[in-house]
All heavy atoms as an XYZ file, in Angstrom:
892
protein
N     -10.526     24.941      5.017
C      -9.662     24.027      5.989
C      -9.165     22.769      5.114
O      -9.930     22.042      4.545
C     -10.624     23.596      7.087
C      -9.939     22.752      8.085
S     -11.038     22.515      9.468
C     -10.537     20.895      9.982
N      -7.874     22.661      4.980
C      -7.266     21.653      4.239
C      -7.276     20.300      5.149
O      -6.989     20.352      6.367
C      -5.877     21.953      3.860
N      -7.569     19.215      4.463
C      -7.767     17.981      5.167
C      -6.251     17.373      5.308
O      -5.605     17.221      4.277
C      -8.684     16.958      4.501
C     -10.039     17.393      4.551
C     -10.967     16.387      4.012
C     -12.371     16.941      3.978
N     -13.306     16.035      3.414
N      -5.935     16.964      6.403
C      -4.695     16.144      6.636
C      -5.007     14.676      6.573
O      -5.623     14.047      7.435
C      -4.086     16.523      8.027
C      -2.744     15.736      8.283
O      -2.394     14.915      7.480
O      -2.168     16.058      9.325
N      -4.668     14.092      5.352
C      -5.117     12.663      5.121
C      -4.381     11.722      6.122
O      -4.849     10.566      6.167
C      -4.837     12.269      3.695
C      -5.675     13.171      2.675
S      -7.364     13.432      3.194
C      -8.132     11.768      3.089
N      -3.266     12.117      6.739
C      -2.792     11.227      7.769
C      -3.740     11.088      8.928
O      -3.787      9.900      9.451
C      -1.364     11.860      8.285
C      -0.742     10.992      9.336
C       0.444     11.470      9.902
C       1.023     10.511     10.865
N       2.168     11.079     11.599
N      -4.583     11.932      9.129
C      -5.624     11.805     10.185
C      -6.593     10.760      9.737
O      -7.190     10.066     10.591
C      -6.193     13.195     10.433
C      -5.373     14.060     11.300
C      -5.876     15.527     11.307
C      -5.199     13.610     12.686
N      -6.935     10.680      8.420
C      -7.901      9.694      7.978
C      -7.292      8.332      8.273
O      -7.911      7.358      8.589
C      -8.224      9.878      6.522
N      -5.908      8.145      8.081
C      -5.281      6.988      8.376
C      -5.315      6.676      9.824
O      -5.610      5.480     10.219
C      -3.825      7.054      7.878
C      -3.008      5.846      7.893
C      -3.358      4.698      7.240
C      -1.804      5.856      8.621
C      -2.660      3.578      7.204
C      -1.004      4.683      8.670
C      -1.492      3.501      8.000
N      -5.038      7.619     10.665
C      -5.108      7.512     12.213
C      -6.503      7.015     12.644
O      -6.608      6.302     13.453
C      -4.609      8.687     12.779
C      -3.122      9.160     12.764
C      -2.801     10.366     13.358
C      -2.281      7.943     13.101
N      -7.506      7.595     11.923
C      -8.918      7.262     12.341
C      -9.195      5.770     12.098
O      -9.906      5.138     12.888
C      -9.844      8.086     11.419
C     -11.346      8.004     11.749
C     -11.600      8.438     13.094
C     -12.112      8.907     10.704
N      -8.568      5.165     11.077
C      -8.697      3.734     10.902
C      -8.242      2.954     12.114
O      -8.785      1.894     12.461
C      -8.022      3.255      9.672
C      -8.588      3.780      8.372
O      -9.800      4.109      8.352
O      -7.918      3.888      7.393
N      -7.114      3.375     12.800
C      -6.532      2.728     13.861
C      -7.298      3.016     15.178
O      -7.372      2.053     16.027
C      -5.083      3.052     13.991
C      -4.199      2.428     12.990
C      -4.000      3.030     11.688
C      -3.700      1.222     13.201
C      -3.286      2.336     10.810
C      -2.985      0.506     12.213
C      -2.719      1.068     11.042
N      -7.611      4.213     15.381
C      -8.096      4.624     16.753
C      -9.479      5.140     16.939
O      -9.840      5.612     17.898
C      -7.118      5.728     17.200
C      -5.598      5.438     17.226
C      -4.714      6.140     16.348
C      -5.089      4.512     18.025
C      -3.315      5.864     16.338
C      -3.761      4.087     18.060
C      -2.895      4.750     17.192
O      -1.510      4.498     17.121
N     -10.292      4.910     15.861
C     -11.688      5.380     15.945
C     -12.437      4.916     17.175
O     -13.136      5.583     17.796
C     -12.357      5.073     14.602
O     -12.490      3.684     14.546
N     -12.186      3.636     17.531
C     -12.812      3.100     18.754
C     -12.445      3.820     20.008
O     -13.181      3.546     21.091
N     -11.481      4.483     20.024
C     -11.021      5.186     21.301
C     -11.653      6.638     21.411
O     -11.532      7.257     22.517
C      -9.476      5.332     21.353
C      -8.662      3.953     21.350
C      -7.218      4.176     21.281
C      -9.093      3.145     22.541
N     -12.323      7.034     20.445
C     -12.986      8.329     20.429
C     -14.419      8.289     20.989
O     -14.914      7.187     20.971
C     -12.952      8.884     19.006
C     -11.697      9.192     18.331
C     -11.954      9.500     16.820
C     -10.907     10.243     18.921
N     -14.917      9.296     21.382
C     -16.345      9.433     21.700
C     -17.157      9.112     20.503
O     -16.734      9.311     19.315
C     -16.844     10.829     22.382
O     -16.700     11.722     21.325
C     -15.914     11.110     23.517
N     -18.328      8.746     20.627
C     -19.252      8.382     19.543
C     -19.467      9.598     18.593
O     -19.345      9.531     17.359
C     -20.620      7.864     20.037
C     -21.496      7.371     18.985
C     -22.851      6.857     19.537
O     -22.787      6.134     20.574
O     -23.792      7.135     18.914
N     -19.592     10.755     19.130
C     -19.808     12.032     18.331
C     -18.485     12.337     17.606
O     -18.542     12.692     16.467
C     -20.105     13.185     19.251
C     -21.615     13.176     19.732
C     -22.433     13.951     18.731
C     -23.783     14.100     19.346
N     -24.724     14.828     18.368
N     -17.424     12.225     18.291
C     -16.045     12.580     17.588
C     -15.792     11.563     16.444
O     -15.539     11.964     15.348
C     -14.895     12.461     18.592
C     -14.785     13.510     19.583
C     -13.759     13.226     20.709
O     -13.325     12.046     20.917
N     -13.501     14.159     21.548
N     -16.118     10.288     16.744
C     -15.923      9.275     15.665
C     -16.870      9.650     14.482
O     -16.451      9.486     13.362
C     -16.179      7.949     16.228
C     -16.023      6.776     15.273
C     -16.212      5.463     15.752
O     -16.562      5.243     16.966
O     -16.099      4.490     14.895
N     -18.052      9.923     14.786
C     -19.024     10.194     13.770
C     -18.620     11.372     12.833
O     -18.689     11.356     11.649
C     -20.415     10.368     14.363
O     -21.316     10.494     13.383
N     -18.297     12.442     13.536
C     -17.890     13.741     12.899
C     -16.691     13.511     12.079
O     -16.624     13.837     10.845
C     -17.644     14.945     13.770
C     -16.961     16.012     13.153
C     -19.068     15.334     14.404
N     -15.685     12.793     12.568
C     -14.380     12.536     11.752
C     -14.679     11.624     10.648
O     -14.070     11.756      9.618
C     -13.283     12.084     12.717
C     -12.392     13.164     13.371
C     -13.178     13.825     14.541
C     -11.104     12.602     13.753
N     -15.463     10.590     10.832
C     -15.880      9.730      9.739
C     -16.601     10.514      8.658
O     -16.187     10.277      7.485
C     -16.746      8.583     10.235
C     -17.180      7.628      9.161
O     -16.268      7.008      8.584
O     -18.342      7.619      8.807
N     -17.586     11.303      8.992
C     -18.189     12.090      7.973
C     -17.249     12.945      7.213
O     -17.351     13.163      5.990
C     -19.258     13.023      8.627
S     -20.806     11.983      9.115
N     -16.330     13.583      7.954
C     -15.397     14.571      7.334
C     -14.315     13.882      6.429
O     -14.118     14.361      5.328
C     -14.812     15.427      8.442
C     -13.909     16.536      7.840
C     -14.466     17.710      7.345
C     -12.513     16.482      8.068
C     -13.751     18.743      6.888
C     -11.741     17.538      7.517
C     -12.377     18.666      6.946
O     -11.604     19.737      6.506
N     -13.718     12.871      7.062
C     -12.647     12.280      6.288
C     -13.005     11.129      5.371
O     -12.345     11.015      4.367
C     -11.564     11.827      7.302
C     -10.697     12.868      7.950
C     -10.994     13.253      9.256
C      -9.716     13.540      7.170
C     -10.268     14.362      9.804
C      -8.994     14.546      7.766
C      -9.278     15.037      8.987
O      -8.640     16.097      9.642
N     -13.844     10.235      5.759
C     -14.194      9.159      5.019
C     -15.377      9.314      3.998
O     -15.377      8.805      2.969
C     -14.541      7.986      5.951
C     -13.345      7.490      6.651
O     -12.145      7.621      6.277
N     -13.606      6.888      7.841
N     -16.304     10.180      4.457
C     -17.451     10.419      3.479
C     -17.261     11.759      2.780
O     -18.173     12.067      1.988
C     -18.760     10.450      4.389
C     -19.048      9.215      5.039
C     -20.201      9.223      5.919
O     -21.297      9.750      5.626
N     -20.212      8.468      7.034
N     -16.291     12.550      3.123
C     -15.960     13.815      2.532
C     -17.116     14.828      2.507
O     -17.260     15.516      1.558
C     -15.510     13.512      1.026
C     -14.632     14.665      0.464
O     -13.994     15.330      1.231
O     -14.639     14.875     -0.856
N     -17.763     14.901      3.639
C     -18.907     15.862      3.773
C     -18.308     17.175      4.229
O     -17.160     17.136      4.993
C     -19.863     15.301      4.811
C     -20.602     14.025      4.416
C     -21.628     13.741      5.559
C     -21.312     14.169      3.156
N     -18.904     18.273      3.936
C     -18.501     19.609      4.368
C     -18.929     19.714      5.874
O     -19.746     18.958      6.405
C     -19.101     20.655      3.518
O     -20.513     20.653      3.841
N     -18.341     20.759      6.539
C     -18.803     21.071      7.836
C     -20.295     21.297      7.979
O     -20.966     20.826      8.894
C     -18.009     22.196      8.446
C     -16.406     22.058      8.495
C     -15.826     23.247      9.083
C     -16.122     20.801      9.361
N     -20.792     22.040      7.031
C     -22.252     22.418      6.956
C     -23.066     21.184      6.750
O     -24.100     20.904      7.452
C     -22.568     23.379      5.863
N     -22.622     20.163      5.927
C     -23.444     19.067      5.663
C     -23.364     18.126      6.953
O     -24.455     17.565      7.360
C     -22.762     18.270      4.504
C     -23.021     18.873      3.220
C     -22.177     18.217      2.078
O     -20.934     17.806      2.293
O     -22.645     18.125      1.004
N     -22.270     18.133      7.596
C     -22.146     17.344      8.820
C     -23.030     17.885      9.927
O     -23.904     17.163     10.618
C     -20.789     17.219      9.403
C     -19.842     16.496      8.331
C     -20.707     16.437     10.705
C     -18.373     16.608      8.592
N     -23.088     19.268      9.967
C     -23.857     19.963     11.014
C     -25.380     19.629     10.764
O     -26.087     19.345     11.713
C     -23.606     21.456     10.983
N     -25.770     19.699      9.556
C     -27.166     19.504      9.229
C     -27.556     17.985      9.567
O     -28.634     17.673     10.081
C     -27.439     19.709      7.698
C     -28.898     19.563      7.269
C     -29.097     20.004      5.878
O     -28.363     20.823      5.363
O     -30.008     19.326      5.260
N     -26.726     17.022      9.092
C     -26.964     15.677      9.272
C     -27.100     15.296     10.816
O     -27.834     14.541     11.204
C     -25.868     14.820      8.653
C     -26.148     13.349      8.687
C     -25.227     12.484      7.966
O     -25.058     12.769      6.671
O     -24.493     11.649      8.508
N     -26.247     15.943     11.608
C     -26.120     15.552     13.023
C     -26.973     16.564     13.940
O     -27.086     16.279     15.104
C     -24.738     15.675     13.496
C     -23.781     14.610     12.830
S     -22.095     14.574     13.468
C     -22.429     13.577     15.023
N     -27.578     17.446     13.326
C     -28.399     18.390     14.098
C     -27.690     19.256     15.076
O     -28.247     19.538     16.239
N     -26.434     19.640     14.642
C     -25.633     20.527     15.617
C     -25.158     21.732     14.792
O     -25.290     21.670     13.582
C     -24.467     19.866     16.330
C     -23.600     19.182     15.282
C     -24.944     18.746     17.253
C     -22.227     18.521     15.859
N     -24.620     22.730     15.369
C     -24.092     23.879     14.707
C     -22.801     23.585     13.985
O     -22.111     22.550     14.286
C     -23.892     25.038     15.687
O     -22.793     24.753     16.574
N     -22.485     24.371     12.976
C     -21.162     24.281     12.318
C     -20.086     24.337     13.239
O     -19.052     23.631     13.146
C     -21.111     25.211     11.196
C     -19.912     25.131     10.268
C     -20.079     26.170      9.180
N     -18.912     26.088      8.240
C     -17.667     26.492      8.471
N     -17.475     27.130      9.584
N     -16.710     26.346      7.632
N     -20.126     25.211     14.286
C     -19.167     25.411     15.354
C     -18.991     24.165     16.121
O     -17.895     23.804     16.556
C     -19.497     26.661     16.178
C     -19.393     27.984     15.507
C     -20.598     28.356     14.612
O     -21.535     27.587     14.611
N     -20.481     29.390     13.859
N     -20.218     23.521     16.432
C     -20.104     22.228     17.211
C     -19.348     21.221     16.443
O     -18.618     20.442     16.997
N     -19.594     21.140     15.137
C     -18.864     20.165     14.266
C     -17.380     20.464     14.332
O     -16.571     19.523     14.572
C     -19.368     20.234     12.785
C     -18.483     19.435     11.854
C     -20.751     19.774     12.677
N     -17.104     21.689     14.223
C     -15.653     22.139     14.252
C     -15.006     21.769     15.522
O     -13.899     21.260     15.630
C     -15.475     23.624     13.989
C     -14.089     24.087     13.977
S     -13.156     23.367     12.522
C     -13.464     24.709     11.344
N     -15.754     21.888     16.641
C     -15.204     21.537     18.073
C     -14.964     20.117     18.109
O     -13.935     19.663     18.627
C     -16.198     22.095     19.096
N     -15.965     19.280     17.632
C     -15.732     17.800     17.728
C     -14.623     17.385     16.769
O     -13.895     16.463     17.084
C     -17.093     17.091     17.249
C     -18.129     16.995     18.261
C     -19.221     17.693     18.112
C     -17.802     16.240     19.478
C     -20.235     17.529     19.097
C     -18.807     16.180     20.503
C     -20.042     16.924     20.280
N     -14.434     17.981     15.673
C     -13.443     17.686     14.681
C     -12.130     17.985     15.286
O     -11.069     17.159     15.188
C     -13.645     18.472     13.494
C     -12.790     18.129     12.231
C     -12.996     16.723     11.765
C     -13.180     19.086     11.042
N     -11.857     19.202     15.786
C     -10.644     19.599     16.399
C     -10.235     18.702     17.618
O      -9.137     18.268     17.749
C     -10.588     21.004     16.833
C     -10.627     22.014     15.636
C      -9.440     21.797     14.810
C      -9.376     22.857     13.679
N      -8.224     22.587     12.767
N     -11.256     18.393     18.490
C     -10.966     17.571     19.625
C     -10.538     16.201     19.226
O      -9.688     15.570     19.778
C     -12.238     17.580     20.556
C     -12.053     16.929     21.857
C     -13.316     17.026     22.751
O     -14.394     16.719     22.125
N     -13.175     17.272     23.949
N     -11.317     15.568     18.305
C     -11.070     14.225     17.755
C      -9.716     14.164     17.160
O      -8.923     13.214     17.392
N      -9.286     15.190     16.354
C      -7.972     15.172     15.722
C      -6.903     15.180     16.764
O      -5.863     14.529     16.538
C      -7.944     16.361     14.753
C      -8.715     16.219     13.491
C      -8.754     17.470     12.615
O      -8.362     18.679     13.186
O      -9.286     17.453     11.498
N      -7.038     16.046     17.784
C      -6.115     16.103     18.789
C      -5.919     14.738     19.462
O      -4.832     14.336     19.715
C      -6.572     17.165     19.820
C      -5.676     17.353     21.044
C      -6.242     18.399     21.956
C      -5.351     18.487     23.227
N      -5.925     19.413     24.235
N      -7.028     14.039     19.734
C      -7.011     12.811     20.409
C      -6.212     11.733     19.475
O      -5.422     10.957     19.927
C      -8.295     12.246     20.730
C      -8.969     12.918     21.975
N      -8.313     13.085     23.160
C     -10.099     13.554     22.022
C      -9.140     13.632     24.008
N     -10.194     14.032     23.314
N      -6.560     11.686     18.247
C      -5.949     10.837     17.289
C      -4.404     11.086     17.243
O      -3.657     10.054     17.396
C      -6.393     11.017     15.817
C      -7.861     10.642     15.603
C      -8.289     10.913     14.160
C      -8.127      9.091     15.909
N      -3.965     12.261     17.287
C      -2.498     12.567     17.286
C      -1.869     12.081     18.532
O      -0.814     11.556     18.509
C      -2.252     14.016     17.019
C      -2.538     14.568     15.609
C      -2.147     15.962     15.426
N      -2.452     16.490     14.202
C      -3.443     17.235     13.847
N      -4.355     17.515     14.776
N      -3.745     17.637     12.623
N      -2.545     12.324     19.609
C      -2.133     11.884     20.906
C      -1.968     10.369     21.020
O      -0.957      9.826     21.578
C      -3.051     12.478     22.010
O      -2.562     11.913     23.291
N      -3.062      9.689     20.529
C      -3.018      8.164     20.588
C      -1.756      7.679     19.763
O      -1.054      6.760     20.169
C      -4.148      7.598     20.037
C      -5.495      7.978     20.703
C      -6.728      8.057     20.160
C      -5.522      8.036     22.155
C      -7.901      8.411     20.872
C      -6.670      8.332     22.846
C      -7.851      8.526     22.139
N      -1.486      8.244     18.591
C      -0.369      7.810     17.700
C       0.890      8.080     18.389
O       1.785      7.314     18.329
C      -0.461      8.455     16.322
C       0.595      8.011     15.506
C       0.661      6.458     15.196
O      -0.195      5.774     15.488
O       1.717      6.129     14.689
N       0.981      9.284     19.062
C       2.217      9.728     19.776
C       2.570      8.676     20.773
O       3.660      8.181     20.956
C       2.033     11.050     20.299
C       3.389     11.561     20.972
C       3.091     12.983     21.561
O       2.668     13.809     20.825
O       3.457     13.177     22.649
N       1.548      8.170     21.541
C       1.750      7.333     22.687
C       1.808      5.832     22.254
O       2.652      5.083     22.763
C       0.556      7.472     23.676
C       0.580      8.809     24.384
C      -0.625      8.930     25.300
C      -0.557     10.353     25.893
N      -1.803     10.802     26.353
N       1.096      5.440     21.281
C       0.979      3.989     20.903
C       1.762      3.660     19.689
O       2.263      2.570     19.434
C      -0.468      3.593     20.711
C      -1.459      3.758     21.902
C      -2.837      3.551     21.612
C      -0.865      2.875     23.026
N       1.800      4.519     18.673
C       2.608      4.460     17.452
C       2.077      3.237     16.552
O       2.888      2.693     15.781
N       0.737      2.822     16.642
C       0.408      1.675     15.837
C       0.368      1.977     14.356
O       0.735      1.103     13.568
C      -1.163      1.270     16.275
C      -1.195      0.902     17.727
C      -2.718      0.629     18.008
C      -0.333     -0.282     18.008
N      -0.061      3.167     13.950
C      -0.070      3.508     12.481
C       1.405      3.413     11.915
O       1.607      2.896     10.808
C      -0.678      4.838     12.314
N       2.346      4.079     12.684
C       3.657      4.095     12.154
C       4.206      2.748     11.988
O       4.893      2.397     11.072
C       4.607      4.920     13.107
C       5.953      5.055     12.696
C       6.836      5.916     13.527
O       6.290      6.601     14.396
O       8.033      5.855     13.458
N       3.948      1.888     12.959
C       4.419      0.521     13.012
C       3.816     -0.274     11.883
O       4.500     -1.037     11.160
C       4.156     -0.229     14.356
C       4.881     -1.528     14.516
C       6.356     -1.180     14.705
C       7.083     -2.501     15.305
N       8.478     -2.314     15.254
N       2.566     -0.063     11.662
C       1.799     -0.782     10.551
C       2.579     -0.303      9.226
O       2.740     -1.108      8.340
C       0.406     -0.394     10.499
C      -0.370     -0.916      9.354
C      -0.787     -2.218      9.416
C      -0.666     -0.118      8.201
C      -1.562     -2.718      8.268
C      -1.270     -0.656      7.175
C      -1.752     -1.972      7.100
N       2.823      0.950      8.993
C       3.445      1.432      7.828
C       4.832      0.766      7.644
O       5.173      0.453      6.501
C       3.614      2.961      7.855
O       2.298      3.554      7.775
N       5.542      0.690      8.734
C       6.874      0.073      8.555
C       6.846     -1.382      8.195
O       7.500     -1.880      7.308
C       7.644      0.120      9.978
C       8.108      1.512     10.384
C       8.664      1.578     11.695
O       8.655      0.566     12.452
O       9.034      2.743     12.220
N       5.849     -2.021      8.788
C       5.683     -3.489      8.471
C       5.281     -3.724      7.105
O       5.734     -4.494      6.332
C       4.716     -4.169      9.439
C       5.307     -4.294     10.826
C       4.292     -5.579      9.018
C       4.405     -4.675     11.911
N       4.244     -2.846      6.544
C       3.791     -2.886      5.248
C       4.862     -2.572      4.227
O       4.956     -3.312      3.264
C       2.636     -1.873      5.043
O       1.490     -2.207      5.748
N       5.768     -1.561      4.559
C       6.842     -1.316      3.618
C       7.775     -2.442      3.536
O       8.322     -2.830      2.455
C       7.502     -0.112      4.181
C       8.646      0.449      3.268
C       9.273      1.694      3.723
O       8.569      2.609      4.184
O      10.566      1.759      3.768
N       8.099     -3.123      4.774
C       8.975     -4.250      4.703
C       8.378     -5.398      3.881
O       9.158     -6.095      3.187
N       7.177     -5.634      4.045
C       6.589     -6.755      3.299
C       6.540     -6.399      1.827
O       6.694     -7.349      1.125
C       5.048     -7.005      3.834
C       5.017     -7.561      5.208
C       3.517     -7.599      5.676
C       5.564     -8.894      5.316
N       6.378     -5.269      1.534
C       6.443     -4.809      0.075
C       7.930     -5.082     -0.519
O       8.042     -5.612     -1.579
C       6.051     -3.427     -0.106
C       6.108     -2.901     -1.493
N       5.299     -3.277     -2.484
C       7.079     -2.065     -2.105
C       5.596     -2.776     -3.579
N       6.680     -1.940     -3.487
N       8.876     -4.712      0.310
C      10.265     -4.943     -0.086
C      10.551     -6.464     -0.295
O      11.164     -6.899     -1.163
C      11.173     -4.393      0.972
C      11.263     -2.888      0.919
C      12.234     -2.457      1.942
O      13.217     -3.044      2.292
O      12.050     -1.255      2.588
N       9.970     -7.282      0.645
C      10.099     -8.739      0.557
C       9.493     -9.252     -0.694
O      10.109    -10.088     -1.334
C       9.566     -9.346      1.875
C      10.398     -9.189      3.056
S       9.637     -9.847      4.524
C       9.525    -11.566      4.113
N       8.304     -8.679     -1.043
C       7.689     -9.271     -2.294
C       8.533     -8.939     -3.456
O       8.622     -9.738     -4.388
C       6.315     -8.627     -2.385
C       5.240     -9.150     -1.581
C       3.843     -8.624     -1.808
N       3.015     -8.836     -0.624
C       2.590     -7.776      0.170
N       2.878     -6.613     -0.160
N       1.859     -7.978      1.188
N       9.074     -7.699     -3.525
C       9.943     -7.319     -4.699
C      11.119     -8.177     -4.684
O      11.533     -8.719     -5.839
C      10.370     -5.794     -4.507
C       9.160     -4.963     -4.770
C      11.482     -5.507     -5.502
C       9.374     -3.454     -4.447
N      11.714     -8.440     -3.540
C      12.956     -9.342     -3.538
C      12.612    -10.840     -3.897
O      13.450    -11.480     -4.512
C      13.584     -9.287     -2.198
C      14.273     -7.936     -1.901
C      15.393     -7.672     -2.894
O      16.137     -8.537     -3.329
O      15.549     -6.420     -3.204
N      11.463    -11.228     -3.517
C      11.032    -12.608     -3.768
C      10.832    -12.762     -5.313
O      11.189    -13.833     -5.886
C       9.715    -12.921     -3.105
N      10.296    -11.719     -6.009
C      10.209    -11.793     -7.487
C      11.537    -11.832     -8.032
O      11.865    -12.544     -9.009
C       9.372    -10.518     -7.943
C       7.948    -10.633     -7.659
C       7.154    -11.829     -8.224
O       7.468    -12.196     -9.355
O       6.482    -12.522     -7.472
N      12.533    -11.041     -7.562
C      13.902    -10.996     -7.978
C      14.499    -12.504     -7.882
O      15.213    -12.870     -8.646
C      14.705    -10.017     -7.245
O      14.104     -8.650     -7.543
C      16.128     -9.942     -7.876
N      14.267    -13.024     -6.661
C      14.818    -14.397     -6.359
C      14.379    -15.387     -7.334
O      15.076    -16.297     -7.757
C      14.394    -14.724     -4.979
C      15.009    -16.072     -4.403
C      16.527    -16.042     -4.458
C      14.484    -16.344     -3.115
N      13.127    -15.287     -7.802
C      12.600    -16.233     -8.773
C      13.383    -16.096    -10.093
O      13.485    -17.161    -10.746
C      11.136    -15.915     -9.110
C      10.082    -16.315     -8.036
C       8.736    -15.844     -8.357
C       7.803    -16.181     -7.191
N       6.386    -15.642     -7.563
N      13.818    -14.975    -10.430
C      14.570    -14.793    -11.699
C      16.040    -15.014    -11.576
O      16.638    -15.271    -12.633
C      14.279    -13.302    -12.096
C      12.859    -13.061    -12.411
C      12.516    -11.553    -12.569
O      13.486    -10.679    -12.604
O      11.439    -11.145    -12.737
N      16.655    -14.841    -10.463
C      17.994    -15.019    -10.290
C      18.393    -15.907     -9.098
O      17.501    -16.329     -8.386
C      18.783    -13.670    -10.128
O      18.313    -13.067     -8.950
C      18.484    -12.685    -11.234
N      19.642    -16.124     -8.897
C      20.063    -16.856     -7.778
C      20.661    -15.969     -6.701
O      21.904    -16.055     -6.593
C      21.114    -17.926     -8.241
C      21.386    -18.921     -7.186
O      20.579    -19.135     -6.345
O      22.425    -19.635     -7.238
N      19.841    -15.189     -6.010
C      20.319    -14.320     -4.936
C      19.807    -14.794     -3.585
O      19.314    -13.896     -2.805
C      19.870    -12.899     -5.310
C      20.508    -12.341     -6.573
C      20.066    -10.959     -6.730
C      20.772    -10.294     -8.010
N      20.389     -8.963     -8.278
N      19.747    -15.945     -3.341
C      19.205    -16.473     -2.084
C      19.905    -15.900     -0.819
O      19.203    -15.591      0.141
C      19.391    -17.960     -2.028
C      18.367    -18.727     -2.942
C      18.434    -20.214     -2.766
N      17.432    -20.785     -3.640
C      17.606    -21.113     -4.983
N      18.674    -20.807     -5.547
N      16.600    -21.624     -5.646
N      21.206    -15.661     -0.843
C      21.810    -15.173      0.377
C      21.249    -13.724      0.701
O      21.028    -13.322      1.840
C      23.334    -15.155      0.227
C      23.962    -16.510      0.199
O      23.330    -17.457      0.783
O      25.028    -16.730     -0.319
N      21.186    -12.892     -0.334
C      20.736    -11.548     -0.175
C      19.365    -11.517      0.349
O      18.906    -10.803      1.178
C      20.810    -10.740     -1.575
C      20.328     -9.377     -1.413
C      20.375     -8.693     -2.812
C      19.690     -7.422     -2.751
N      19.503     -6.714     -4.040
N      18.455    -12.455     -0.239
C      17.149    -12.498      0.236
C      17.026    -12.948      1.669
O      16.178    -12.429      2.424
C      16.423    -13.468     -0.735
C      14.878    -13.529     -0.491
C      14.080    -12.413     -0.614
C      14.229    -14.653     -0.012
C      12.782    -12.401     -0.555
C      12.866    -14.703      0.123
C      12.121    -13.718     -0.057
N      17.818    -13.832      2.060
C      17.798    -14.295      3.473
C      18.253    -13.232      4.374
O      17.547    -13.068      5.499
C      18.730    -15.619      3.631
C      18.050    -16.847      2.954
C      18.936    -15.889      5.111
C      18.947    -18.000      2.794
N      19.208    -12.526      4.091
C      19.623    -11.247      4.813
C      18.521    -10.293      4.877
O      18.295     -9.760      6.086
C      20.843    -10.599      4.282
C      22.212    -11.435      4.442
O      22.103    -12.437      5.187
O      23.083    -11.159      3.632
N      17.753    -10.071      3.867
C      16.667     -9.114      3.842
C      15.546     -9.592      4.754
O      14.927     -8.838      5.606
C      16.141     -8.919      2.541
C      14.960     -7.944      2.411
C      15.352     -6.499      2.823
C      14.378     -7.938      0.975
N      15.272    -10.947      4.768
C      14.234    -11.438      5.523
C      14.724    -11.350      7.038
O      13.783    -10.930      7.885
C      13.995    -12.975      5.281
C      13.289    -13.077      3.902
C      13.152    -13.688      6.313
C      13.143    -14.546      3.306
N      15.869    -11.561      7.333
C      16.363    -11.448      8.759
C      16.145     -9.942      9.251
O      15.670     -9.753     10.387
C      17.756    -11.788      8.884
C      18.038    -13.216      8.802
O      17.067    -14.074      9.043
O      19.154    -13.763      8.581
N      16.502     -8.987      8.374
C      16.500     -7.684      8.667
C      14.963     -7.209      8.953
O      14.666     -6.518      9.913
C      17.007     -6.764      7.558
C      16.917     -5.317      7.727
C      17.455     -4.610      6.544
C      16.833     -3.228      6.381
N      17.175     -2.618      5.041
N      14.122     -7.640      7.971
C      12.700     -7.207      8.164
C      12.010     -7.997      9.322
O      11.246     -7.243     10.044
C      11.959     -7.436      6.812
C      12.527     -6.489      5.720
C      10.479     -7.244      7.004
C      12.028     -6.740      4.346
N      12.314     -9.153      9.473
C      11.755     -9.888     10.602
C      12.068     -9.292     11.890
O      11.335     -9.341     12.869
C      11.995    -11.334     10.512
O      13.375    -11.655     10.723
N      13.320     -8.695     12.092
C      13.694     -8.063     13.243
C      12.786     -6.774     13.575
O      12.515     -6.487     14.707
C      15.180     -7.656     13.222
N      12.387     -6.138     12.457
C      11.638     -4.957     12.662
C      10.181     -5.344     12.997
O       9.596     -4.800     13.919
C      11.487     -4.211     11.316
C      10.425     -3.186     11.399
C      12.831     -3.618     10.969
N       9.711     -6.478     12.419
C       8.425     -6.963     12.727
C       8.347     -7.511     14.104
O       7.423     -7.303     14.876
C       7.940     -8.055     11.612
C       7.714     -7.373     10.334
C       6.600     -8.745     12.105
C       7.494     -8.339      9.157
């Protein structure tokens, strides 16, 4: 089973909205990189039980992101701030204040 690392990112945002078992299983799988068998042994449940919690938790994470969009918005803001940092470094080296001000306006509208 290939891991979708976007789900690890979503887990950072929405873990508190999952049940305790779902959160624990997803944390073990995505953040601690444990196998399904290792998680089953640690939690005292079957491998199939781990798989059920994992699938259910992943479904909820996708649903939360679809409805709330927090991870996507965070990514957009982070990207904008990164662009601003690059432009700020350029501004230090040249006299492009007008371009920088336009960029700040554009990014601040997104934020």
